[in-house]
C-alpha positions as CSV (number, residue, x, y, z in Angstrom):
1,X,-93.2,-95.3,74.9
2,X,-93.7,-92.0,74.0
3,X,-96.9,-90.2,75.0
4,X,-95.9,-87.0,73.0
5,X,-97.5,-86.7,69.6
6,X,-97.6,-83.8,67.4
7,X,-100.4,-83.3,65.4
8,X,-100.6,-84.7,61.8
9,X,-100.6,-81.4,60.1
10,X,-97.3,-80.3,61.5
11,X,-95.5,-83.1,59.8
12,X,-97.4,-82.6,56.7
13,X,-96.7,-78.9,56.4
14,X,-93.0,-80.0,57.1
15,X,-92.9,-82.6,54.3
16,X,-94.1,-79.6,51.8
17,X,-91.4,-77.2,53.1
18,X,-88.4,-79.7,52.9
19,X,-89.7,-81.2,49.3
20,X,-89.5,-77.7,47.7
21,X,-92.6,-78.9,45.9
22,X,-94.0,-77.0,43.1
23,X,-96.4,-73.8,44.1
24,X,-99.5,-73.0,42.2
25,X,-101.3,-69.7,42.5
26,X,-105.0,-68.7,42.7
27,X,-106.8,-65.4,42.6
28,X,-110.3,-64.9,41.9
29,X,-109.7,-61.4,40.8
30,X,-108.0,-62.6,37.7
31,X,-111.2,-64.2,36.3
32,X,-112.4,-65.0,33.9
33,X,-108.9,-66.2,33.6
34,X,-108.2,-69.1,33.1
35,X,-104.6,-68.2,33.9
36,X,-101.5,-70.5,34.1
37,X,-101.1,-71.0,37.9
38,X,-98.2,-68.8,37.9
39,X,-97.6,-65.9,40.5
40,X,-98.1,-63.4,37.7
41,X,-100.8,-65.1,35.9
42,X,-102.7,-67.1,38.7
43,X,-105.7,-69.5,38.1
44,X,-109.2,-68.2,39.1
45,X,-110.6,-71.4,40.0
46,X,-109.5,-73.8,43.0
47,X,-110.6,-76.9,41.2
48,X,-108.6,-75.9,38.1
49,X,-105.6,-75.6,40.4
50,X,-106.1,-79.0,42.1
51,X,-107.1,-80.7,38.4
52,X,-103.5,-79.3,37.3
53,X,-101.5,-80.1,40.4
54,X,-99.1,-83.1,40.6
55,X,-100.4,-86.2,42.4
56,X,-98.5,-85.1,45.3
57,X,-96.5,-82.3,46.8
58,X,-97.8,-79.5,45.2
59,X,-98.6,-76.2,47.2
60,X,-101.6,-74.2,46.1
61,X,-101.6,-70.6,47.5
62,X,-105.1,-68.8,47.4
63,X,-105.4,-65.3,47.4
64,X,-108.3,-63.2,49.4
65,X,-111.8,-63.5,48.0
66,X,-115.1,-65.6,47.7
67,X,-114.8,-68.5,45.4
68,X,-118.2,-69.6,44.3
69,X,-117.4,-73.4,43.5
70,X,-117.4,-76.8,44.9
71,X,-114.1,-78.6,44.9
72,X,-112.9,-82.2,44.9
73,X,-109.2,-82.9,45.9
74,X,-110.0,-86.2,43.7
75,X,-107.2,-88.1,45.7
76,X,-104.3,-85.7,45.6
77,X,-102.0,-84.8,48.3
78,X,-101.6,-81.1,47.9
79,X,-101.4,-78.4,50.4
80,X,-104.3,-76.0,49.5
81,X,-104.1,-73.0,51.8
82,X,-105.2,-69.3,51.9
83,X,-102.6,-66.6,51.9
84,X,-104.4,-64.5,54.5
85,X,-107.0,-66.7,56.5
86,X,-110.4,-67.8,56.5
87,X,-111.7,-64.1,57.5
88,X,-111.0,-62.9,53.9
89,X,-110.9,-66.5,51.9
90,X,-114.4,-67.9,51.4
91,X,-115.4,-71.2,49.4
92,X,-119.3,-70.6,48.8
93,X,-120.9,-73.9,47.5
94,X,-123.7,-71.7,46.2
95,X,-121.9,-71.5,42.6
96,X,-123.2,-71.5,38.9
97,X,-123.5,-75.4,38.9
98,X,-125.8,-75.4,41.9
99,X,-125.1,-76.2,45.5
100,X,-123.3,-79.4,46.7
101,X,-120.6,-79.8,49.5
102,X,-118.2,-77.2,49.5
103,X,-115.2,-79.7,49.7
104,X,-115.2,-83.3,48.9
105,X,-112.5,-86.0,49.6
106,X,-113.8,-89.5,48.5
107,X,-110.8,-90.8,46.8
108,X,-108.6,-92.1,49.9
109,X,-107.1,-89.0,50.4
110,X,-104.5,-89.1,53.6
111,X,-103.2,-86.6,55.8
112,X,-100.9,-85.0,53.3
113,X,-103.9,-83.7,51.8
114,X,-104.2,-80.4,53.6
115,X,-106.9,-77.8,53.6
116,X,-106.1,-74.8,55.5
117,X,-107.4,-71.4,56.1
118,X,-110.8,-71.1,54.6
119,X,-114.5,-70.3,55.4
120,X,-116.6,-73.0,53.8
121,X,-120.0,-71.6,53.5
122,X,-123.6,-72.4,51.8
123,X,-123.0,-76.0,51.3
124,X,-126.1,-78.4,51.1
125,X,-124.3,-81.7,50.9
126,X,-123.2,-84.6,48.6
127,X,-125.6,-87.4,47.8
128,X,-124.8,-90.3,50.0
129,X,-126.3,-93.6,49.9
130,X,-126.0,-95.6,53.0
131,X,-128.3,-98.9,53.5
132,X,-129.9,-98.5,50.2
133,X,-131.1,-94.8,51.1
134,X,-129.8,-91.7,49.7
135,X,-129.3,-88.6,51.4
136,X,-127.5,-85.3,51.3
137,X,-124.7,-85.3,53.7
138,X,-121.6,-82.9,54.6
139,X,-122.6,-79.4,53.4
140,X,-119.2,-78.0,54.3
141,X,-117.2,-81.0,53.7
142,X,-117.8,-84.7,53.1
143,X,-115.2,-87.0,53.6
144,X,-115.9,-90.6,52.5
145,X,-114.3,-94.3,51.7
146,X,-111.2,-94.1,53.9
147,X,-110.4,-90.4,53.0
148,X,-108.2,-88.8,55.9
149,X,-107.4,-85.3,55.1
150,X,-105.8,-82.6,57.3
151,X,-108.0,-79.6,57.9
152,X,-106.7,-76.6,59.8
153,X,-107.8,-72.9,60.5
154,X,-110.9,-73.4,58.6
155,X,-114.6,-72.0,59.4
156,X,-117.6,-74.0,58.6
157,X,-120.7,-71.8,58.5
158,X,-124.0,-71.8,57.5
159,X,-124.1,-74.9,55.8
160,X,-127.0,-77.4,55.7
161,X,-127.6,-81.1,54.8
162,X,-129.6,-84.1,55.7
163,X,-126.9,-84.9,58.1
164,X,-123.6,-83.2,58.9
165,X,-124.0,-79.9,57.8
166,X,-120.7,-78.5,58.8
167,X,-118.9,-81.9,57.9
168,X,-119.8,-85.4,57.5
169,X,-117.2,-88.4,57.8
170,X,-118.2,-91.7,56.6
171,X,-116.8,-95.3,56.0
172,X,-113.6,-95.2,57.9
173,X,-112.8,-91.6,57.0
174,X,-110.9,-89.9,59.9
175,X,-109.6,-86.7,59.0
176,X,-107.3,-84.6,61.5
177,X,-109.4,-81.3,62.2
178,X,-107.4,-78.5,64.0
179,X,-108.2,-74.9,64.9
180,X,-111.4,-75.0,63.2
181,X,-114.8,-73.4,63.9
182,X,-118.2,-75.0,63.3
183,X,-121.1,-72.4,63.7
184,X,-124.7,-72.0,62.5
185,X,-124.7,-75.2,60.6
186,X,-127.9,-77.3,60.4
187,X,-128.2,-81.0,60.9
188,X,-125.3,-81.0,63.2
189,X,-121.8,-79.3,63.1
190,X,-120.0,-82.6,62.6
191,X,-121.4,-86.2,62.1
192,X,-119.1,-89.2,62.3
193,X,-120.4,-92.2,60.8
194,X,-118.1,-95.6,61.2
195,X,-115.2,-92.9,61.4
196,X,-112.6,-91.7,63.9
197,X,-111.4,-88.2,63.4
198,X,-109.1,-86.3,65.6
199,X,-110.8,-83.1,66.5
200,X,-108.6,-80.5,68.7
201,X,-108.9,-76.9,69.4
202,X,-112.2,-76.4,67.6
203,X,-115.3,-74.5,68.5
204,X,-118.9,-75.7,67.9
205,X,-121.4,-73.1,68.4
206,X,-125.0,-72.3,67.2
207,X,-125.5,-75.6,65.4
208,X,-128.9,-77.3,65.3
209,X,-129.9,-81.0,64.5
210,X,-132.7,-83.3,65.3
211,X,-130.3,-85.1,67.3
212,X,-126.6,-84.3,68.2
213,X,-126.6,-80.4,67.5
214,X,-122.7,-80.0,67.6
215,X,-121.5,-83.6,67.2
216,X,-123.1,-86.8,66.6
217,X,-121.0,-90.1,66.7
218,X,-122.7,-93.1,65.3
219,X,-122.1,-96.7,63.9
220,X,-118.9,-97.5,65.6
221,X,-117.3,-93.9,65.6
222,X,-114.5,-93.4,68.1
223,X,-113.3,-89.9,67.6
224,X,-110.7,-87.9,69.8
225,X,-112.0,-84.7,70.9
226,X,-109.7,-82.5,72.9
227,X,-109.4,-78.7,73.7
228,X,-112.9,-77.9,72.0
229,X,-115.9,-75.9,73.3
230,X,-119.4,-76.8,72.5
231,X,-121.8,-74.0,73.2
232,X,-125.3,-72.8,72.1
233,X,-126.0,-75.9,69.9
234,X,-129.2,-77.3,70.0
235,X,-131.2,-80.5,69.2
236,X,-135.1,-81.0,69.0
237,X,-134.8,-84.5,70.4
238,X,-131.5,-85.3,72.1
239,X,-128.1,-84.4,72.6
240,X,-127.7,-80.7,72.2
241,X,-124.0,-80.5,72.5
242,X,-123.2,-84.4,71.4
243,X,-124.9,-87.4,70.8
244,X,-123.5,-90.8,70.8
245,X,-125.3,-93.6,69.5
246,X,-123.2,-96.7,69.0
247,X,-120.3,-94.1,69.2
248,X,-117.2,-94.3,71.4
249,X,-115.6,-90.8,71.8
250,X,-112.9,-90.1,73.9
251,X,-113.4,-86.4,75.3
252,X,-110.7,-84.4,76.9
253,X,-110.3,-80.9,78.2
254,X,-113.5,-79.8,76.6
255,X,-116.1,-77.4,77.7
256,X,-120.0,-77.8,77.2
257,X,-122.1,-74.9,78.1
258,X,-125.3,-73.3,76.8
259,X,-126.4,-76.3,74.8
260,X,-130.1,-77.4,74.6
261,X,-132.0,-80.3,73.7
262,X,-135.4,-82.1,74.7
263,X,-132.8,-84.4,76.7
264,X,-129.2,-84.4,77.2
265,X,-128.5,-80.7,76.9
266,X,-124.7,-81.5,76.8
267,X,-124.7,-85.0,75.8
268,X,-126.8,-88.0,75.3
269,X,-125.3,-91.5,75.2
270,X,-127.3,-94.5,73.6
271,X,-126.8,-98.2,73.6
272,X,-123.6,-99.9,72.4
273,X,-121.7,-96.6,73.3
274,X,-118.5,-96.3,75.6
275,X,-118.1,-92.7,76.2
276,X,-114.9,-91.2,78.2
277,X,-114.7,-87.6,79.3
278,X,-111.7,-86.6,81.2
279,X,-110.9,-83.2,82.5
280,X,-114.3,-81.6,81.0
281,X,-116.6,-79.1,82.1
282,X,-120.2,-79.5,81.6
283,X,-122.2,-76.6,83.2
284,X,-125.2,-74.4,82.2
285,X,-126.8,-76.9,79.7
286,X,-130.5,-77.3,79.5
287,X,-132.5,-79.3,80.6
288,X,-129.9,-81.4,81.9
289,X,-125.9,-82.2,81.3
290,X,-125.5,-86.1,80.6
291,X,-128.4,-88.5,79.8
292,X,-128.0,-92.4,79.4
293,X,-130.4,-94.6,77.6
294,X,-130.1,-98.1,76.9
295,X,-127.3,-98.9,79.1
296,X,-124.2,-97.2,77.5
297,X,-120.9,-96.8,79.2
298,X,-120.1,-93.4,80.6
299,X,-116.9,-92.9,82.3
300,X,-116.5,-89.6,83.5
301,X,-113.4,-88.7,85.4
302,X,-111.9,-85.3,86.9
303,X,-114.7,-83.4,85.3
304,X,-117.0,-80.4,86.6
305,X,-120.5,-81.5,86.1
306,X,-123.5,-79.5,87.0
307,X,-125.6,-81.9,89.2
308,X,-122.9,-84.1,89.8
309,X,-121.7,-87.5,88.2
310,X,-120.1,-90.4,89.9
311,X,-116.6,-90.9,89.0
312,X,-112.8,-90.2,90.3
313,X,-111.9,-86.8,90.7
314,X,-115.4,-85.4,89.6
315,X,-116.8,-82.1,91.3
316,X,-120.2,-80.1,91.1
317,X,-119.1,-76.4,91.5
318,X,-119.6,-73.3,89.5
319,X,-116.8,-73.1,87.1
320,X,-116.6,-69.4,87.3
321,X,-116.4,-68.7,83.5
322,X,-115.2,-65.1,82.7
323,X,-118.1,-64.3,80.6
324,X,-120.2,-67.2,79.4
325,X,-123.1,-65.2,78.0
326,X,-120.6,-63.9,75.7
327,X,-118.8,-67.1,74.6
328,X,-115.7,-66.6,77.2
329,X,-115.3,-69.8,79.0
330,X,-111.8,-69.0,80.2
331,X,-111.6,-69.5,84.0
332,X,-111.8,-66.5,86.4
333,X,-109.2,-66.4,89.5
334,X,-110.5,-68.9,92.2
335,X,-112.2,-71.2,89.8
336,X,-112.5,-74.9,91.5
337,X,-111.3,-76.1,88.0
338,X,-108.0,-74.6,88.3
339,X,-105.3,-77.5,88.8
340,X,-108.2,-79.9,89.5
341,X,-107.7,-82.2,86.3
342,X,-105.6,-85.3,85.8
343,X,-102.1,-84.8,84.0
344,X,-102.7,-88.3,82.2
345,X,-105.8,-87.3,81.0
346,X,-104.1,-84.9,78.2
347,X,-100.8,-87.0,77.9
348,X,-100.2,-87.3,74.2
349,X,-103.1,-85.3,73.2
350,X,-102.1,-81.7,73.3
351,X,-99.2,-79.4,74.4
352,X,-101.4,-76.1,74.8
353,X,-104.9,-75.1,75.7
354,X,-107.6,-73.7,73.2
355,X,-105.8,-70.1,73.4
356,X,-102.3,-71.7,72.5
357,X,-101.0,-71.4,75.9
358,X,-98.9,-74.0,77.6
359,X,-101.4,-76.7,79.0
360,X,-99.4,-77.6,82.2
361,X,-99.3,-74.6,84.5
362,X,-99.9,-74.3,88.0
363,X,-101.6,-71.5,90.1
364,X,-99.3,-70.8,93.1
365,X,-102.3,-69.8,95.1
366,X,-104.2,-73.1,94.3
367,X,-101.6,-76.0,94.1
368,X,-102.8,-79.3,94.7
369,X,-99.8,-81.9,95.0
370,X,-102.2,-85.0,94.4
371,X,-100.5,-88.3,95.1
372,X,-96.6,-87.1,95.2
373,X,-97.0,-85.4,91.4
374,X,-98.0,-81.8,91.3
375,X,-101.5,-81.8,89.5
376,X,-101.1,-78.7,87.4
377,X,-103.7,-79.2,84.5
378,X,-107.0,-77.4,84.8
379,X,-110.5,-78.8,83.8
380,X,-111.8,-77.3,80.8
381,X,-110.7,-75.9,77.6
382,X,-108.7,-73.2,78.6
383,X,-105.7,-73.2,81.1
384,X,-105.5,-70.6,83.9
385,X,-102.2,-68.6,83.6
386,X,-99.7,-69.8,86.2
387,X,-96.1,-71.4,86.4
388,X,-95.2,-73.7,83.5
389,X,-94.3,-77.1,84.3
390,X,-92.5,-80.2,82.7
391,X,-94.8,-83.2,83.1
392,X,-93.2,-86.7,82.7
393,X,-95.8,-89.5,82.2
394,X,-95.3,-92.0,85.1
395,X,-93.5,-89.5,87.3
396,X,-95.6,-90.2,90.6
397,X,-93.3,-88.6,93.1
398,X,-92.5,-85.4,90.9
399,X,-88.9,-85.6,90.5
400,X,-88.9,-85.4,87.0
401,X,-87.8,-89.0,86.1
402,X,-89.4,-92.2,86.1
403,X,-88.0,-94.9,88.3
404,X,-88.3,-97.5,90.9
405,X,-89.7,-95.0,93.5
406,X,-92.8,-94.4,91.2
407,X,-93.4,-98.1,90.5
408,X,-93.5,-98.8,94.4
409,X,-95.9,-96.0,94.8
410,X,-98.2,-97.4,92.0
411,X,-97.8,-101.1,93.4
412,X,-99.0,-99.8,96.8
413,X,-102.2,-98.4,95.0
414,X,-102.7,-101.8,93.1
415,X,-106.5,-102.4,93.0
416,X,-107.4,-99.1,94.5
417,X,-109.9,-96.6,93.4
418,X,-109.2,-94.1,96.2
419,X,-109.5,-90.9,94.6
420,X,-106.8,-89.4,97.1
421,X,-104.2,-91.5,95.2
422,X,-105.6,-92.1,91.6
423,X,-102.7,-90.1,90.2
424,X,-101.4,-93.7,89.7
425,X,-104.2,-94.6,87.2
426,X,-102.0,-94.2,84.1
427,X,-104.5,-95.4,81.6
428,X,-107.4,-93.5,83.2
429,X,-109.8,-96.5,83.6
430,X,-110.6,-95.8,87.1
431,X,-108.8,-98.6,88.6
432,X,-105.2,-99.1,89.2
433,X,-104.0,-102.3,87.8
434,X,-101.7,-104.5,85.6
435,X,-102.4,-102.3,82.7
436,X,-100.7,-99.4,84.7
437,X,-98.0,-101.5,85.6
438,X,-97.3,-102.1,81.9
439,X,-97.6,-98.4,81.3
440,X,-95.2,-97.4,84.2
441,X,-92.8,-100.5,83.0
442,X,-92.6,-98.8,79.3
443,X,-92.2,-95.2,81.0
444,X,-89.1,-96.3,83.1
445,X,-87.4,-97.6,80.0
446,X,-87.8,-94.4,78.3
447,X,-89.4,-91.5,80.0
448,X,-90.4,-88.4,78.0
449,X,-91.7,-85.0,79.0
450,X,-95.4,-84.6,78.2
451,X,-94.7,-81.1,77.3
452,X,-91.7,-78.8,77.5
453,X,-91.5,-75.5,79.2
454,X,-91.4,-72.8,76.7
């Protein structure tokens, strides 16, 4: 069993590169066009390029500029990307046909539909009908009806909607969102409704909503959120950073700070929600960090929570951010969050931190051997510089392989919830049991490094 997973967009980009698909060019300076999509005579409209692309495999290269239009991928597996990045390439939904969602995926798009390197702004949302009522959703981007695009290196800013100002995912739409920024959107940075996106290396800041300023997960949504920061988001009711109402996110190595709400400054969890936080920092949110209502299940492990929270490996200590007032949530030397996480909490999720540095690095001045295996991963979205390590899933004695000795260590801890030996809790459920034995058995058959030393 391999616990090393590369992000979907990496594979998607590789497919385009190897298939030598056709290339279409777009440049707003060629308007009124229409152009023919060639490099010498590019289209001036993004939608025109999509309309004229093949059903799959085409690459659409977009020159810098502001494109006043709304686009729909109409089910096509194309790689739409800017040539020079989101800072200079903008899709503004405030076009001549009136505002709508800047980008729409509602035709079953898969992860080979790629949006990369844009700023999406001025969107007000697509009309969505849910339980007999209509509302505007997904000002920046809306993904509906089993649409699962790959979104990378994009900025969602200044969008508004009734729900999901930045992005709205509905009806089993589970995009892969990587290296994106959600800022100053109203009605939440992202709303997931019966959807399970994978969100990594993203920042959510300055977003507002009635509930769930940064992110809201409702109606059986189970997103994976890793290496993200939630800061300066606000909710008039609850869940400044994140709100989970019948939502079941897995949150790893994230930082929540400076979020505000009437209750649950960092997070509010409501009934029928099972929320798992591992290696996370929740500090400086107002008026409190985590609030539970109507008996949800909140599992917090190896996290730094201001005011404390029960759970193995949790601490309540100032994380010593470098400059939180200016949005720098990196760790200062001597931070109690250095080498205080759990390696298995990030296994298979990420190889690098939010800065792109190796995720498994040990500080020689603050080295915690844990239960045999060096604990080298930090708590929070950023890894403090140190010595890179190869970490092998299931290697409890730290010798670089998985074998009988590791199984013996695990068996000695069966049924234990002793925080001094919780490194054997491979599935991170707070108890060492049969599932951990099964994971160990698979790891013994074929052990794979969680990450490689560069």
